[in-house]
Every structure is written in structure tokens, then in C-alpha cells.
C-alpha positions in Angstrom: -25.9 52.7 -64.3 -22.8 54.5 -63.1 -21.3 56.5 -66.0 -18.7 55.0 -68.2 -15.5 56.6 -69.6 -13.9 55.7 -72.9 -10.1 55.9 -72.9 -7.1 54.4 -74.7 -6.3 50.9 -73.5 -3.1 50.6 -71.5 -0.8 47.7 -70.7 -2.3 47.6 -67.2 -5.6 46.7 -68.7 -4.2 43.4 -70.0 -5.6 41.0 -67.4 -9.1 42.5 -67.4 -9.1 42.6 -71.3 -8.1 39.0 -71.4 -11.3 38.1 -69.4 -13.4 40.3 -71.7 -11.8 38.8 -74.8 -12.5 35.3 -73.5 -16.2 36.2 -73.2 -16.1 37.4 -76.8 -14.5 34.2 -78.0 -17.1 32.1 -76.1 -19.9 34.1 -77.6 -18.5 33.6 -81.1 -18.1 29.9 -80.5 -21.7 29.7 -79.3 -23.1 31.6 -82.3 -21.3 29.4 -84.8 -19.9 26.0 -84.1 -17.2 26.5 -86.8 -15.6 29.0 -84.5 -13.2 27.0 -82.4 -11.2 29.2 -80.0 -7.5 28.2 -79.8 -6.1 27.9 -76.3 -4.4 31.2 -75.4 -2.9 31.6 -72.0 -3.3 35.0 -70.3 0.5 35.5 -70.5 0.4 34.9 -74.3 -2.5 37.4 -74.6 -0.6 40.0 -72.6 2.5 39.7 -74.9 0.3 40.1 -78.0 -1.6 42.9 -76.5 1.6 44.8 -75.7 2.6 44.4 -79.4 -0.8 45.8 -80.5 -0.3 48.8 -78.3 3.1 49.4 -79.8 2.0 49.4 -83.4 1.4 52.9 -84.8 -1.3 51.6 -87.1 -3.4 49.9 -84.4 -5.5 51.2 -81.6 -7.4 49.8 -78.6 -9.9 51.6 -76.4 -11.8 50.5 -73.3 -15.0 51.5 -71.6 -14.3 51.9 -67.9 -17.1 51.7 -65.3 -15.9 52.6 -61.8 -12.9 50.2 -61.4 -13.8 47.6 -64.0 -13.9 47.4 -67.7 -17.3 47.1 -69.4 -16.1 46.7 -73.0 -13.3 47.2 -75.5 -12.7 47.8 -79.2 -9.5 47.2 -81.3 -8.9 48.7 -84.7 -6.1 48.5 -87.2 -5.2 49.8 -90.6 -5.0 47.1 -93.3 -3.8 47.1 -96.9 -6.4 46.5 -99.5 -5.7 44.0 -102.3 -3.4 45.5 -104.9 -6.2 45.8 -107.4 -8.4 48.0 -105.2 -8.2 51.6 -104.2 -7.8 53.2 -101.8 -4.7 51.3 -100.7 -5.7 51.0 -97.1 -8.8 50.8 -94.9 -9.6 50.7 -91.2 -11.0 47.6 -89.6 -12.4 46.6 -86.3 -10.9 43.4 -85.1 -12.8 43.1 -81.9 -15.7 44.9 -80.2 -17.2 43.6 -77.0 -19.4 45.0 -74.3 -20.3 42.9 -71.3 -24.0 41.8 -71.2 -24.9 43.8 -68.1 -23.6 47.0 -69.8 -25.3 46.7 -73.1 -27.9 49.0 -74.5 -26.4 52.0 -72.8 -24.4 53.5 -75.7 -21.1 51.9 -74.8 -20.5 50.1 -78.1 -21.4 53.3 -80.1 -19.0 55.3 -77.9 -16.2 52.8 -78.4 -16.8 52.8 -82.2 -16.8 56.7 -82.2 -13.4 56.6 -80.5 -11.9 54.2 -83.0 -13.5 56.2 -85.8 -11.8 59.3 -84.6 -8.5 57.5 -84.5 -9.0 56.0 -88.0 -9.8 59.5 -89.4 -6.3 60.6 -88.2 -4.6 58.0 -90.4 -3.4 59.3 -93.7 -5.1 57.7 -96.8 -7.9 55.9 -94.9 -11.4 56.7 -95.9 -13.5 53.8 -94.8 -13.9 50.7 -92.7 -14.1 47.0 -93.8 -14.6 44.2 -91.3 -15.9 40.7 -90.8 -19.0 39.8 -88.9 -20.2 36.2 -88.2 -23.1 35.7 -90.5 -25.0 33.8 -87.7 -24.6 36.7 -85.3 -27.8 38.7 -86.1 -27.4 41.0 -83.1 -23.9 42.0 -84.1 -24.9 42.5 -87.8 -27.8 44.6 -86.6 -25.6 46.8 -84.5 -23.1 47.4 -87.3 -25.9 48.2 -89.8 -27.5 50.6 -87.3 -24.3 52.7 -87.3 -23.9 52.8 -91.1 -22.3 49.6 -92.2 -23.7 47.7 -95.2 -22.8 44.4 -96.9 -19.8 44.6 -99.2 -17.9 41.4 -99.7 -19.4 38.1 -98.6 -16.9 35.7 -97.1 -17.9 32.0 -97.7 -16.8 28.9 -95.9 -16.6 25.2 -97.0 -14.8 22.1 -95.5 -12.0 20.7 -97.6 -14.1 17.6 -98.3 -16.5 19.6 -100.4 -20.1 20.6 -100.3 -21.4 17.1 -99.3 -19.8 17.6 -95.8 -22.0 19.2 -93.1 -21.3 22.9 -92.8 
């Protein structure tokens, strides 16, 4: 493989990131049928992406291979519930590496970059994030870099337990 370079995402990455993000959304919908991607036009994505880039407590990084993007990560700082300290934690909202670029260290390099950014945020000492419970590969990756189960998020239809989950 040609080498990759991790760098901060820029507005000009928007169209390519939209395509990668669509791949992530399709993957999640395939892993668990309860994930139903809402229709989001590229123009809507670009507007939201610009807002993410403008937020001081958010960061996005891409893995560039030659002239294309192999993957991306997005992180943010979130407030904890008022009864838990510390007051804030870092979270990874999205991490995606295209299939043909996997198993080459790109996801780890992207996470290292967002970790460096998170360390620079005052009052932040740890990550918390959600992972689809049916995505064994994703959970395995996160565990391999030091994550462990913390709070389990459960799901139920409004009709109750008798409805098919």
C-alpha cells in the first residue's frame, strides 16, 4: 500500500467525507436493522460538517492516501451527567476506514490523532462512546486499544418487550 497521512479535516474534504460517511451508515444499518439512516443530502452534510469544523470542542481528522481519503474520525467533548465527575469527557462520534485500507494501522493512527487533540482540552481525562452491540469487529477494535465496557445502553420498542427487537 502507498503510505497514508493523517491530517486535520478541512472544508474541501466535505464531498469525499460524505461518501465515506455514507459507507459507515450503510455498514451500521447492515449490522443492526434498527439503525435506519435518515436521508441526508450532500449539501446538508457539508453545512453540518462546516459547523463541526468551526466548533472549538470538536475535531475531525482524515487519513489521506495519494489523492483520496481512506478514512476519518470525528471527536467532540461532551458534558457528563451532573451527578458524575469529571464534568466532561471526550467521545468519538464516527470512525471509518474503507475496507481496502483496513488492517494497515489507519484506524489506530486516526484514534491517536484524536487522542492527542482530546488531551489538549482542559478538564478531559477519558473517552466514552457508543458502539453497536452487534458490531463485533468494531467492539474488538475498541477493546484492543484499551476501551472496556462501562455503561450498557439498552433498546426497546414503545410497544414493550413482546414486540420483536
